[in-house]
C-alpha positions in Angstrom: -131.4 -8.3 -0.4 -128.9 -11.0 0.2 -127.9 -13.9 2.5 -125.1 -13.1 4.9 -123.3 -15.1 7.6 -123.7 -13.4 11.0 -122.7 -14.4 14.5 -124.3 -13.4 17.8 -121.8 -11.8 20.1 -123.0 -13.4 23.3 -124.0 -16.9 22.2 -121.4 -17.1 19.4 -124.0 -18.9 17.3 -123.6 -18.3 13.5 -126.5 -18.1 11.1 -127.4 -17.2 7.6 -129.7 -14.2 7.6 -131.5 -12.3 4.8 -130.4 -8.7 5.1 -130.8 -5.5 3.1 -127.7 -4.5 1.0 -126.0 -1.2 1.7 -126.2 2.1 -0.2 -122.6 1.4 -1.5 -123.8 -1.9 -2.9 -126.6 -0.1 -4.8 -124.2 2.4 -6.3 -121.9 -0.3 -7.4 -124.8 -2.2 -9.0 -126.0 0.9 -10.7 -122.6 1.1 -12.4 -123.2 -2.3 -14.0 -126.1 -1.0 -16.0 -123.8 1.3 -18.0 -120.8 -1.0 -18.3 -121.0 -1.6 -22.0 -123.6 0.9 -23.2 -126.0 3.5 -21.7 -128.6 1.8 -19.5 -131.1 2.2 -16.7 -131.0 0.8 -13.1 -134.3 -0.1 -11.4 -134.5 -0.7 -7.6 -137.8 -2.3 -6.4 -138.0 -0.7 -3.0 -139.2 2.7 -1.7 -136.8 5.7 -1.2 -137.6 5.5 2.5 -136.0 2.0 2.6 -133.0 3.4 0.7 -132.4 6.1 3.3 -132.6 3.5 6.1 -130.0 1.3 4.6 -126.4 1.3 5.9 -124.0 3.5 4.0 -121.4 0.7 3.7 -121.5 -3.1 4.2 -120.8 -4.4 7.7 -117.1 -5.5 7.7 -116.6 -9.2 7.8 -114.6 -8.9 11.1 -117.8 -7.7 12.8 -120.1 -10.5 11.7 -118.1 -13.7 11.7 -116.4 -15.8 14.4 -113.0 -14.3 15.4 -111.0 -17.5 16.1 -109.1 -17.4 12.8 -108.4 -13.7 13.1 -107.1 -14.2 16.6 -104.8 -17.0 15.4 -103.4 -14.9 12.6 -102.9 -12.0 15.0 -100.9 -14.3 17.4 -98.8 -15.6 14.5 -97.7 -12.1 13.4 -97.6 -10.5 16.8 -97.1 -13.2 19.4 -96.3 -10.8 22.2 -99.4 -8.8 21.8 -102.7 -9.6 23.5 -105.5 -10.4 21.0 -107.7 -7.6 22.5 -105.0 -5.0 22.2 -104.1 -6.0 18.7 -107.7 -6.0 17.3 -108.6 -2.8 19.0 -106.3 -1.0 16.6 -108.1 -2.0 13.4 -110.4 0.6 11.7 -113.6 -1.3 12.6 -112.6 -3.0 15.8 -114.8 -6.0 16.8 -116.8 -6.1 20.0 -114.7 -6.6 23.2 -116.9 -9.5 24.3 -116.6 -11.2 20.9 -112.8 -11.1 21.1 -112.8 -12.4 24.7 -115.1 -15.2 23.7 -112.8 -16.2 20.7 -109.8 -16.3 23.0 -111.6 -18.4 25.6 -112.7 -20.8 22.8 -109.2 -21.2 21.6 -108.0 -21.8 25.1 -110.7 -24.4 25.7 -109.7 -26.4 22.6 -105.9 -26.1 23.3 -104.9 -23.7 20.6 -103.8 -21.0 23.1 -102.5 -21.6 26.6 -103.4 -19.7 29.7 -101.1 -16.7 28.8 -102.5 -16.5 25.2 -99.4 -18.0 23.7 -99.8 -20.5 20.8 -99.6 -24.2 21.7 -98.1 -26.7 19.3 -101.6 -27.4 18.0 -102.0 -23.6 17.5 -98.9 -23.5 15.4 -100.0 -26.1 12.9 -103.8 -25.4 12.9 -103.8 -22.5 10.3 -102.1 -24.7 7.8 -104.8 -27.4 8.1 -107.5 -25.2 6.5 -110.1 -26.5 8.8 -112.6 -24.9 11.3 -111.8 -24.5 14.9 -114.0 -27.6 15.8 -112.1 -29.9 13.4 -108.8 -28.3 14.3 -109.2 -29.5 17.9 -110.0 -33.1 17.0 -109.0 -35.6 19.7 -105.3 -36.3 19.7 -105.5 -40.0 20.2 -101.8 -40.4 21.1 -102.2 -37.8 23.9 -105.4 -39.5 25.1 -103.7 -42.9 25.1 -100.8 -41.5 27.1 -103.1 -40.0 29.7 -105.0 -43.2 30.1 -101.8 -45.2 30.5 -100.7 -42.8 33.2 -104.0 -43.2 35.1 -104.1 -47.0 34.6 -100.6 -47.7 36.0 -100.3 -51.5 36.2 -104.0 -52.2 36.7 -104.7 -53.1 33.0 -108.2 -52.0 33.6 -110.3 -49.4 31.7 -112.8 -49.5 34.5 -110.3 -48.5 37.1 -109.1 -45.7 34.9 -112.6 -44.3 34.9 -112.8 -44.6 38.7 -109.5 -42.9 39.2 -110.3 -40.1 36.9 -113.5 -39.2 38.9 -111.8 -39.6 42.3 -108.7 -37.6 41.3 -110.9 -34.8 39.9 -112.9 -34.7 43.1 -109.7 -34.4 45.1 -108.6 -31.3 43.3 -109.0 -28.1 45.3 -109.9 -24.9 43.6 -111.1 -24.0 40.1 -107.6 -23.6 38.7 -106.4 -26.9 40.1 -109.4 -28.7 38.6 -108.8 -27.0 35.2 -105.2 -28.0 35.2 -106.1 -31.6 35.9 -108.6 -31.6 33.0 -106.0 -30.1 30.7 -103.3 -32.6 31.8 -105.5 -35.6 31.1 -107.5 -34.2 28.2 -110.8 -34.5 30.1 -114.2 -32.7 29.9 -115.4 -31.0 33.1 -119.0 -31.3 32.0 -118.7 -35.0 31.4 -117.2 -35.5 34.9 -119.9 -33.5 36.5 -122.5 -35.6 34.8 -120.8 -38.8 35.9 -120.6 -37.6 39.5 -124.3 -36.9 39.3 -124.9 -40.5 38.2 -122.9 -41.7 41.1 -125.0 -39.7 43.5 -128.2 -41.1 41.9 -126.9 -44.7 42.2 -126.1 -44.1 45.8 -129.6 -43.0 46.4 -130.9 -46.1 44.6 -128.8 -48.3 46.9 -130.1 -46.5 49.9 -133.7 -46.9 48.8 -133.1 -50.6 48.3 -131.9 -50.9 51.8 -128.4 -52.1 50.8 -126.6 -49.1 52.4 -127.4 -46.9 55.4 -126.9 -43.5 53.6 -126.4 -42.5 50.0 -123.6 -40.0 51.0 -121.5 -42.9 52.4 -121.2 -44.3 48.9 -119.2 -41.3 47.7 -116.9 -40.8 50.8 -113.6 -42.5 50.3 -113.1 -42.9 54.0 -116.5 -44.5 54.5 -116.6 -48.1 55.7 -118.3 -49.0 52.4 -115.2 -48.0 50.6 -112.6 -49.4 52.9 -111.4 -51.9 50.2 -111.8 -49.5 47.3 -108.0 -49.3 46.9 -107.6 -53.1 46.5 -107.3 -53.3 42.7 -107.5 -57.1 42.5 -110.6 -57.2 44.7 -112.4 -54.4 42.8 -111.7 -56.3 39.5 -112.9 -59.5 41.2 -116.2 -57.8 42.1 -116.4 -56.7 38.4 -116.1 -60.3 37.1 -118.7 -61.4 39.7 -121.2 -58.8 38.5 -120.4 -58.9 34.7 -120.0 -62.7 34.3 -120.5 -64.3 31.8 -118.9 -61.3 30.0 -115.6 -63.1 29.8 -112.7 -62.9 27.3 -110.1 -65.6 26.9 -106.7 -64.3 25.7 -104.5 -66.5 23.6 -101.0 -65.9 22.2 -100.4 -67.0 18.6 -102.8 -66.8 15.7 -103.1 -68.5 12.3 -104.0 -66.2 9.4 -106.4 -67.1 6.6 -103.5 -68.0 4.4 -102.4 -70.6 7.0 -99.4 -68.6 8.3 -98.7 -68.8 12.0 -97.9 -65.7 13.9 -96.6 -66.5 17.4 -96.5 -63.0 18.7 -100.1 -62.1 17.7 -102.8 -62.1 20.3 -106.4 -63.3 19.8 -109.4 -62.7 22.0 -112.4 -64.9 22.2 -115.7 -64.9 24.1 -118.4 -67.6 24.5 -120.0 -66.2 21.3 -116.8 -66.2 19.2 -113.8 -64.1 18.4 -113.7 -60.4 19.3 -111.3 -57.5 19.0 -110.3 -54.9 21.6 -111.2 -51.4 20.5 -108.3 -49.0 20.1 -109.7 -46.9 23.0 -109.1 -49.8 25.4 -106.0 -49.6 27.6 -105.4 -53.3 27.0 -105.3 -53.0 23.2 -101.9 -54.2 22.0 -100.7 -55.1 25.5 -98.3 -58.0 25.2 -97.7 -58.4 28.9 -101.2 -59.0 30.4 -100.9 -60.5 33.8 -103.7 -63.0 33.2 -105.4 -64.8 30.3 -108.8 -63.6 31.3 -110.6 -60.2 30.7 -114.0 -59.0 31.7 -116.0 -56.4 29.9 -119.2 -54.4 30.0 -120.4 -54.1 26.5 -119.6 -55.2 22.9 -120.4 -53.4 19.7 -120.6 -55.0 16.2 -119.2 -53.0 13.3 -118.4 -54.1 9.8 -118.9 -57.7 10.7 -116.5 -57.6 13.7 -117.2 -57.4 17.4 -115.3 -54.7 19.3 -114.8 -54.5 23.1 -114.5 -50.9 24.2 -113.8 -51.5 27.9 -111.9 -54.4 29.5 -110.2 -55.3 32.7 -107.7 -58.1 33.4 -109.0 -60.4 36.1 -107.2 -62.9 38.4 -108.0 -66.6 37.6 -108.8 -67.1 41.3 -111.5 -64.4 41.1 -113.0 -66.2 38.1 -113.0 -69.5 40.0 -114.3 -68.2 43.4 -116.8 -65.6 42.4 -118.5 -67.0 39.3 -120.7 -70.0 38.7 -118.1 -71.9 36.6 -116.2 -75.1 37.4 -112.6 -75.8 36.4 -111.8 -79.0 34.6 -108.3 -79.7 33.2 -107.1 -83.0 31.6 -103.5 -84.0 31.1 -102.4 -86.9 28.9 -102.0 -90.0 31.0 -103.7 -88.5 34.1 -106.8 -86.5 34.9 -107.1 -83.7 37.5 -110.5 -82.2 38.2 -111.0 -79.2 40.5 -114.5 -78.0 41.3 -115.9 -75.2 43.4 -118.4 -76.9 45.7 -119.5 -73.8 47.5 -119.7 -70.4 45.8 -118.9 -67.3 47.7 -121.8 -65.6 45.9 -124.8 -65.6 48.3 -128.3 -66.0 47.1 -130.2 -62.8 47.1 -133.0 -64.5 49.1 -130.7 -65.2 52.0 -128.9 -61.9 53.0 -126.3 -62.3 55.7 -126.3 -60.3 58.9 -122.9 -61.7 60.1 -120.6 -58.7 59.3 -117.6 -60.5 61.0 -117.9 -63.4 58.6 -118.1 -61.0 55.7 -114.9 -59.2 56.8 -113.1 -62.5 57.2 -114.1 -63.7 53.7 -113.1 -60.4 52.1 -109.8 -60.3 53.9 -109.1 -63.9 52.8 -110.0 -63.1 49.3 -107.8 -60.0 49.2 -104.8 -62.1 50.5 -105.4 -64.8 47.9 -105.7 -62.3 45.0 -102.6 -60.3 46.0 -100.3 -63.2 46.9 -101.2 -65.8 44.3 -99.4 -65.3 41.0 -101.4 -65.9 37.8 -99.9 -67.1 34.6 -99.5 -64.2 32.1 -100.0 -64.5 28.4 -96.3 -64.2 27.9 -95.9 -67.6 29.7 -98.7 -69.2 27.6 -97.9 -72.0 25.3 -98.3 -71.3 21.6 -101.6 -72.0 19.9 -100.1 -75.0 18.1 -99.4 -76.9 21.4 -102.2 -75.6 23.6 -105.3 -77.8 23.8 -108.0 -75.3 24.8 -111.3 -75.7 23.1 -113.2 -72.7 21.9 -116.3 -73.9 23.7 -114.5 -74.2 27.0 -115.8 -70.8 28.0 
Protein backbone atom coordinates (compact mmCIF):
# COMPACT_ATOMS: atom_id res chain seq x y z
CA UNK A 1 0.00 0.00 0.00
CA UNK A 2 1.09 3.58 -0.56
CA UNK A 3 -0.07 7.18 -0.14
CA UNK A 4 -1.33 8.84 -3.30
CA UNK A 5 -2.64 12.29 -4.06
CA UNK A 6 -6.18 12.11 -5.42
CA UNK A 7 -8.76 14.74 -6.28
CA UNK A 8 -12.57 14.50 -6.20
CA UNK A 9 -14.07 15.30 -9.60
CA UNK A 10 -17.10 17.21 -8.31
CA UNK A 11 -15.67 19.10 -5.34
CA UNK A 12 -12.11 19.45 -6.70
CA UNK A 13 -10.79 18.73 -3.19
CA UNK A 14 -7.38 17.06 -3.11
CA UNK A 15 -6.40 14.52 -0.50
CA UNK A 16 -3.71 12.02 0.42
CA UNK A 17 -5.26 8.57 0.56
CA UNK A 18 -3.82 5.16 1.38
CA UNK A 19 -4.48 2.90 -1.62
CA UNK A 20 -3.43 -0.54 -2.82
CA UNK A 21 -0.68 -0.66 -5.40
CA UNK A 22 -1.34 -2.17 -8.82
CA UNK A 23 -0.36 -5.58 -10.18
CA UNK A 24 2.24 -3.87 -12.38
CA UNK A 25 3.84 -2.40 -9.24
CA UNK A 26 4.02 -5.86 -7.69
CA UNK A 27 5.74 -7.28 -10.78
CA UNK A 28 8.19 -4.42 -10.77
CA UNK A 29 9.00 -4.95 -7.08
CA UNK A 30 9.40 -8.67 -7.64
CA UNK A 31 12.20 -7.87 -10.07
CA UNK A 32 14.09 -6.05 -7.33
CA UNK A 33 14.53 -9.30 -5.39
CA UNK A 34 16.73 -10.75 -8.14
CA UNK A 35 18.55 -7.63 -9.15
CA UNK A 36 22.01 -8.66 -7.87
CA UNK A 37 21.51 -12.36 -7.12
CA UNK A 38 18.73 -14.91 -7.03
CA UNK A 39 16.17 -14.08 -4.35
CA UNK A 40 12.58 -14.43 -3.17
CA UNK A 41 9.70 -11.92 -3.12
CA UNK A 42 7.07 -12.11 -0.37
CA UNK A 43 3.72 -10.28 -0.52
CA UNK A 44 1.73 -10.11 2.71
CA UNK A 45 -1.78 -10.16 1.27
CA UNK A 46 -4.05 -12.94 0.02
CA UNK A 47 -4.30 -13.89 -3.64
CA UNK A 48 -7.89 -12.67 -3.69
CA UNK A 49 -6.59 -9.17 -2.93
CA UNK A 50 -4.03 -9.52 -5.71
CA UNK A 51 -6.73 -10.37 -8.21
CA UNK A 52 -8.83 -7.36 -7.16
CA UNK A 53 -5.97 -4.92 -7.68
CA UNK A 54 -5.83 -2.68 -10.73
CA UNK A 55 -3.66 -4.03 -13.53
CA UNK A 56 -1.79 -0.71 -13.93
CA UNK A 57 -1.49 2.42 -11.75
CA UNK A 58 -4.07 5.15 -12.30
CA UNK A 59 -2.47 7.81 -14.56
CA UNK A 60 -1.60 11.03 -12.78
CA UNK A 61 -3.80 13.02 -15.17
CA UNK A 62 -6.84 11.19 -13.74
CA UNK A 63 -6.09 11.81 -10.05
CA UNK A 64 -4.68 15.34 -9.79
CA UNK A 65 -6.03 18.84 -10.49
CA UNK A 66 -5.90 19.68 -14.19
CA UNK A 67 -5.15 23.41 -14.05
CA UNK A 68 -1.47 22.98 -14.92
CA UNK A 69 -2.30 20.51 -17.70
CA UNK A 70 -4.84 22.91 -19.19
CA UNK A 71 -2.30 25.75 -19.11
CA UNK A 72 0.31 23.63 -20.89
CA UNK A 73 -2.29 22.61 -23.47
CA UNK A 74 -3.19 26.25 -24.14
CA UNK A 75 0.48 27.18 -24.52
CA UNK A 76 1.16 24.50 -27.15
CA UNK A 77 -2.26 24.58 -28.85
CA UNK A 78 -3.76 28.03 -28.18
CA UNK A 79 -6.51 27.62 -30.78
CA UNK A 80 -7.78 24.33 -29.38
CA UNK A 81 -10.33 24.07 -26.60
CA UNK A 82 -9.04 22.35 -23.49
CA UNK A 83 -11.78 19.72 -23.58
CA UNK A 84 -11.09 18.87 -27.23
CA UNK A 85 -7.33 18.68 -26.67
CA UNK A 86 -7.45 16.48 -23.55
CA UNK A 87 -10.05 14.13 -25.04
CA UNK A 88 -7.35 12.89 -27.44
CA UNK A 89 -4.97 11.53 -24.78
CA UNK A 90 -4.84 7.77 -24.12
CA UNK A 91 -6.45 8.04 -20.69
CA UNK A 92 -8.55 11.15 -21.09
CA UNK A 93 -9.72 12.84 -17.87
CA UNK A 94 -13.32 13.18 -16.86
CA UNK A 95 -15.22 15.84 -18.81
CA UNK A 96 -16.49 17.49 -15.64
CA UNK A 97 -12.95 17.68 -14.24
CA UNK A 98 -11.73 19.48 -17.37
CA UNK A 99 -14.64 21.94 -17.27
CA UNK A 100 -14.00 22.58 -13.57
CA UNK A 101 -10.32 23.29 -14.27
CA UNK A 102 -11.18 25.72 -17.08
CA UNK A 103 -13.72 27.50 -14.85
CA UNK A 104 -11.16 27.82 -12.06
CA UNK A 105 -8.61 29.33 -14.43
CA UNK A 106 -11.21 31.80 -15.70
CA UNK A 107 -12.17 32.77 -12.15
CA UNK A 108 -8.58 33.61 -11.21
CA UNK A 109 -7.89 35.46 -14.45
CA UNK A 110 -5.55 33.00 -16.18
CA UNK A 111 -8.02 32.39 -19.03
CA UNK A 112 -10.52 34.82 -20.49
CA UNK A 113 -14.11 34.06 -21.46
CA UNK A 114 -13.01 32.52 -24.80
CA UNK A 115 -10.38 30.27 -23.16
CA UNK A 116 -7.47 32.37 -24.38
CA UNK A 117 -4.51 32.98 -22.12
CA UNK A 118 -4.47 36.33 -20.34
CA UNK A 119 -1.20 38.16 -19.58
CA UNK A 120 -1.23 36.45 -16.17
CA UNK A 121 -1.67 33.08 -17.87
CA UNK A 122 1.35 33.72 -20.06
CA UNK A 123 3.75 34.19 -17.14
CA UNK A 124 2.15 31.89 -14.58
CA UNK A 125 3.83 28.61 -15.72
CA UNK A 126 7.28 30.18 -15.34
CA UNK A 127 6.57 31.08 -11.70
CA UNK A 128 6.46 27.43 -10.56
CA UNK A 129 3.64 28.07 -8.13
CA UNK A 130 0.19 26.59 -7.56
CA UNK A 131 -2.90 28.13 -9.09
CA UNK A 132 -3.79 29.83 -5.79
CA UNK A 133 -0.46 31.63 -5.43
CA UNK A 134 -0.35 32.30 -9.14
CA UNK A 135 -3.48 34.40 -8.88
CA UNK A 136 -2.27 36.51 -5.98
CA UNK A 137 -3.71 39.99 -5.90
CA UNK A 138 -2.24 42.37 -8.44
CA UNK A 139 -1.93 45.40 -6.19
CA UNK A 140 -1.26 47.80 -9.04
CA UNK A 141 -4.47 46.68 -10.78
CA UNK A 142 -6.45 46.94 -7.54
CA UNK A 143 -5.11 50.43 -6.85
CA UNK A 144 -6.02 51.51 -10.37
CA UNK A 145 -9.56 50.17 -9.94
CA UNK A 146 -9.97 51.96 -6.58
CA UNK A 147 -8.69 55.20 -8.08
CA UNK A 148 -11.24 54.95 -10.89
CA UNK A 149 -14.07 54.40 -8.40
CA UNK A 150 -12.88 57.12 -6.05
CA UNK A 151 -12.67 59.91 -8.61
CA UNK A 152 -11.94 63.16 -6.77
CA UNK A 153 -13.62 62.13 -3.51
CA UNK A 154 -10.38 61.08 -1.73
CA UNK A 155 -12.48 58.67 0.31
CA UNK A 156 -12.10 54.93 0.84
CA UNK A 157 -15.58 54.85 2.34
CA UNK A 158 -17.18 56.35 -0.76
CA UNK A 159 -15.29 53.81 -2.88
CA UNK A 160 -16.93 51.01 -0.91
CA UNK A 161 -20.34 52.65 -1.29
CA UNK A 162 -19.93 53.15 -5.03
CA UNK A 163 -18.80 49.58 -5.54
CA UNK A 164 -21.94 48.15 -3.95
CA UNK A 165 -24.27 50.62 -5.68
CA UNK A 166 -22.69 50.12 -9.11
CA UNK A 167 -22.82 46.35 -8.69
CA UNK A 168 -26.53 46.52 -7.82
CA UNK A 169 -27.20 48.61 -10.93
CA UNK A 170 -25.75 45.98 -13.28
CA UNK A 171 -28.44 44.07 -15.18
CA UNK A 172 -27.93 40.40 -15.98
CA UNK A 173 -25.38 37.83 -14.89
CA UNK A 174 -22.88 38.61 -17.65
CA UNK A 175 -22.97 42.33 -16.92
CA UNK A 176 -22.38 41.74 -13.22
CA UNK A 177 -19.48 39.39 -13.94
CA UNK A 178 -17.90 41.90 -16.32
CA UNK A 179 -18.16 44.55 -13.61
CA UNK A 180 -16.49 42.23 -11.10
CA UNK A 181 -13.68 41.43 -13.54
CA UNK A 182 -13.12 45.07 -14.45
CA UNK A 183 -12.66 46.18 -10.85
CA UNK A 184 -11.14 42.93 -9.47
CA UNK A 185 -14.04 42.35 -7.09
CA UNK A 186 -15.54 39.29 -5.42
CA UNK A 187 -19.21 38.58 -6.05
CA UNK A 188 -19.51 36.56 -2.82
CA UNK A 189 -18.14 39.46 -0.77
CA UNK A 190 -20.51 41.94 -2.38
CA UNK A 191 -23.49 39.68 -1.72
CA UNK A 192 -22.41 39.41 1.91
CA UNK A 193 -22.08 43.20 2.20
CA UNK A 194 -25.52 43.67 0.64
CA UNK A 195 -26.93 41.27 3.22
CA UNK A 196 -25.38 43.37 5.99
CA UNK A 197 -26.97 46.49 4.50
CA UNK A 198 -30.37 44.81 4.60
CA UNK A 199 -29.78 43.81 8.22
CA UNK A 200 -28.78 47.35 9.22
CA UNK A 201 -31.89 48.67 7.50
CA UNK A 202 -34.02 46.31 9.58
CA UNK A 203 -32.23 47.46 12.73
CA UNK A 204 -32.98 51.10 11.91
CA UNK A 205 -36.62 50.24 11.29
CA UNK A 206 -36.90 48.35 14.59
CA UNK A 207 -35.38 51.33 16.38
CA UNK A 208 -38.05 53.60 14.88
CA UNK A 209 -35.56 55.75 12.98
CA UNK A 210 -36.97 54.93 9.52
CA UNK A 211 -40.41 53.96 8.30
CA UNK A 212 -39.39 50.86 6.33
CA UNK A 213 -36.19 48.88 6.02
CA UNK A 214 -36.52 48.64 2.22
CA UNK A 215 -36.37 52.45 1.92
CA UNK A 216 -32.79 52.39 3.18
CA UNK A 217 -31.63 50.51 0.08
CA UNK A 218 -33.61 52.40 -2.56
CA UNK A 219 -31.54 55.13 -4.19
CA UNK A 220 -34.67 57.15 -5.07
CA UNK A 221 -36.01 56.96 -1.51
CA UNK A 222 -36.38 60.18 0.46
CA UNK A 223 -33.87 58.80 2.95
CA UNK A 224 -31.23 58.80 0.22
CA UNK A 225 -32.04 62.10 -1.48
CA UNK A 226 -28.66 63.55 -0.43
CA UNK A 227 -26.64 60.38 -0.95
CA UNK A 228 -24.93 61.87 -4.02
CA UNK A 229 -23.63 64.87 -2.09
CA UNK A 230 -20.08 63.69 -1.41
CA UNK A 231 -19.13 66.48 0.98
CA UNK A 232 -22.29 65.97 3.01
CA UNK A 233 -21.77 62.20 3.23
CA UNK A 234 -18.20 62.73 4.44
CA UNK A 235 -19.47 65.33 6.91
CA UNK A 236 -21.85 62.73 8.32
CA UNK A 237 -18.89 60.36 8.57
CA UNK A 238 -16.86 62.76 10.70
CA UNK A 239 -19.92 63.43 12.87
CA UNK A 240 -20.27 59.73 13.56
CA UNK A 241 -16.58 58.77 13.72
CA UNK A 242 -15.28 61.74 15.73
CA UNK A 243 -12.80 61.82 17.51
CA UNK A 244 -11.26 59.50 14.87
CA UNK A 245 -9.47 62.42 13.27
CA UNK A 246 -6.13 62.69 11.46
CA UNK A 247 -4.17 65.90 10.98
CA UNK A 248 -2.14 66.00 7.75
CA UNK A 249 1.08 68.03 7.72
CA UNK A 250 3.52 68.66 4.90
CA UNK A 251 7.21 68.50 5.70
CA UNK A 252 8.89 66.02 8.03
CA UNK A 253 12.16 65.83 9.94
CA UNK A 254 14.01 62.50 9.87
CA UNK A 255 15.73 60.95 12.88
CA UNK A 256 19.04 62.23 11.54
CA UNK A 257 17.68 65.80 11.58
CA UNK A 258 17.23 66.12 7.84
CA UNK A 259 14.22 68.14 6.71
CA UNK A 260 12.11 66.77 3.87
CA UNK A 261 9.67 69.43 2.65
CA UNK A 262 7.74 67.16 0.27
CA UNK A 263 7.09 64.41 2.80
CA UNK A 264 3.70 64.13 4.48
CA UNK A 265 3.07 63.14 8.07
CA UNK A 266 -0.17 62.04 9.71
CA UNK A 267 -1.06 62.46 13.36
CA UNK A 268 -4.00 61.58 15.56
CA UNK A 269 -4.72 62.55 19.15
CA UNK A 270 -2.80 59.44 20.22
CA UNK A 271 0.31 60.11 18.15
CA UNK A 272 1.76 59.64 14.65
CA UNK A 273 0.15 57.15 12.27
CA UNK A 274 0.70 55.87 8.74
CA UNK A 275 -1.83 55.33 5.99
CA UNK A 276 -1.92 51.71 4.86
CA UNK A 277 -0.98 51.07 1.25
CA UNK A 278 -4.55 49.87 0.60
CA UNK A 279 -5.92 53.36 1.32
CA UNK A 280 -6.78 55.53 -1.67
CA UNK A 281 -5.16 58.51 0.10
CA UNK A 282 -1.77 56.85 0.59
CA UNK A 283 0.86 59.00 -1.13
CA UNK A 284 -1.67 61.59 -2.33
CA UNK A 285 0.17 64.93 -2.43
CA UNK A 286 -2.92 66.97 -3.38
CA UNK A 287 -5.42 66.32 -0.61
CA UNK A 288 -8.07 69.03 -0.59
CA UNK A 289 -8.05 69.31 3.21
CA UNK A 290 -5.69 68.87 6.13
CA UNK A 291 -8.14 66.61 7.93
CA UNK A 292 -9.02 62.95 7.50
CA UNK A 293 -11.42 60.72 9.35
CA UNK A 294 -11.09 56.96 9.73
CA UNK A 295 -12.90 53.96 11.15
CA UNK A 296 -10.19 51.73 12.62
CA UNK A 297 -6.45 51.65 13.25
CA UNK A 298 -4.21 48.58 13.45
CA UNK A 299 -0.84 48.41 15.20
CA UNK A 300 1.86 46.32 13.52
CA UNK A 301 5.60 46.21 14.21
CA UNK A 302 5.35 49.20 16.51
CA UNK A 303 3.56 51.41 13.97
CA UNK A 304 -0.12 52.35 13.74
CA UNK A 305 -1.70 51.91 10.30
CA UNK A 306 -4.96 53.42 9.06
CA UNK A 307 -6.64 51.18 6.48
CA UNK A 308 -9.58 53.40 5.54
CA UNK A 309 -9.70 57.18 5.43
CA UNK A 310 -11.73 60.03 4.00
CA UNK A 311 -10.81 63.67 3.47
CA UNK A 312 -13.28 65.90 5.34
CA UNK A 313 -14.04 69.59 4.89
CA UNK A 314 -12.87 71.82 7.78
CA UNK A 315 -16.38 73.28 8.07
CA UNK A 316 -17.76 69.80 8.64
CA UNK A 317 -15.26 69.38 11.44
CA UNK A 318 -16.34 72.66 13.02
CA UNK A 319 -20.09 72.35 12.59
CA UNK A 320 -20.72 68.68 13.23
CA UNK A 321 -18.28 67.80 16.01
CA UNK A 322 -17.88 68.86 19.63
CA UNK A 323 -14.65 70.78 19.09
CA UNK A 324 -13.92 74.50 19.28
CA UNK A 325 -11.57 76.44 17.02
CA UNK A 326 -8.94 78.63 18.61
CA UNK A 327 -6.23 80.32 16.53
CA UNK A 328 -3.63 82.81 17.78
CA UNK A 329 -1.60 85.20 15.63
CA UNK A 330 1.45 87.16 16.83
CA UNK A 331 0.33 90.60 17.95
CA UNK A 332 -3.37 89.78 17.84
CA UNK A 333 -5.75 87.05 18.89
CA UNK A 334 -8.77 85.73 17.05
CA UNK A 335 -11.00 83.16 18.68
CA UNK A 336 -13.88 81.44 16.90
CA UNK A 337 -16.21 79.18 18.85
CA UNK A 338 -19.23 77.11 17.94
CA UNK A 339 -21.85 78.09 20.51
CA UNK A 340 -24.56 75.80 19.17
CA UNK A 341 -23.84 72.39 17.74
CA UNK A 342 -25.90 71.07 14.86
CA UNK A 343 -25.81 67.66 16.52
CA UNK A 344 -29.00 67.18 18.49
CA UNK A 345 -29.20 65.35 21.74
CA UNK A 346 -30.61 61.87 21.40
CA UNK A 347 -33.08 62.66 24.16
CA UNK A 348 -34.71 65.43 22.14
CA UNK A 349 -35.63 64.10 18.70
CA UNK A 350 -37.01 66.68 16.31
CA UNK A 351 -40.34 66.42 14.56
CA UNK A 352 -39.82 69.53 12.41
CA UNK A 353 -38.89 68.07 9.02
CA UNK A 354 -38.86 71.48 7.33
CA UNK A 355 -36.19 72.74 9.73
CA UNK A 356 -34.14 69.61 9.06
CA UNK A 357 -34.35 70.17 5.32
CA UNK A 358 -33.29 73.80 5.67
CA UNK A 359 -30.31 72.89 7.83
CA UNK A 360 -29.19 70.15 5.45
CA UNK A 361 -29.58 72.41 2.41
CA UNK A 362 -27.56 75.13 4.14
CA UNK A 363 -24.88 72.64 5.12
CA UNK A 364 -24.64 71.28 1.57
CA UNK A 365 -24.28 74.81 0.19
CA UNK A 366 -21.55 75.68 2.69
CA UNK A 367 -19.58 72.51 2.07
CA UNK A 368 -19.79 72.75 -1.71
CA UNK A 369 -19.11 76.47 -2.05
CA UNK A 370 -16.47 77.06 0.62
CA UNK A 371 -12.92 76.29 -0.41
CA UNK A 372 -10.71 74.54 2.11
CA UNK A 373 -6.96 74.95 2.31
CA UNK A 374 -5.23 71.97 0.74
CA UNK A 375 -2.03 70.47 2.08
CA UNK A 376 -0.20 71.83 -0.96
CA UNK A 377 -0.97 75.36 0.35
CA UNK A 378 0.18 74.49 3.84
CA UNK A 379 3.19 76.18 5.39
CA UNK A 380 6.24 74.05 5.95
CA UNK A 381 6.65 72.36 9.29
CA UNK A 382 9.45 74.71 10.22
CA UNK A 383 7.18 77.78 10.17
CA UNK A 384 3.84 76.30 11.14
CA UNK A 385 2.98 76.58 14.82
CA UNK A 386 0.50 73.75 15.37
CA UNK A 387 0.92 71.81 18.57
CA UNK A 388 0.66 68.05 18.54
CA UNK A 389 -1.92 68.17 21.34
CA UNK A 390 -4.14 70.61 19.45
CA UNK A 391 -6.26 67.70 18.31
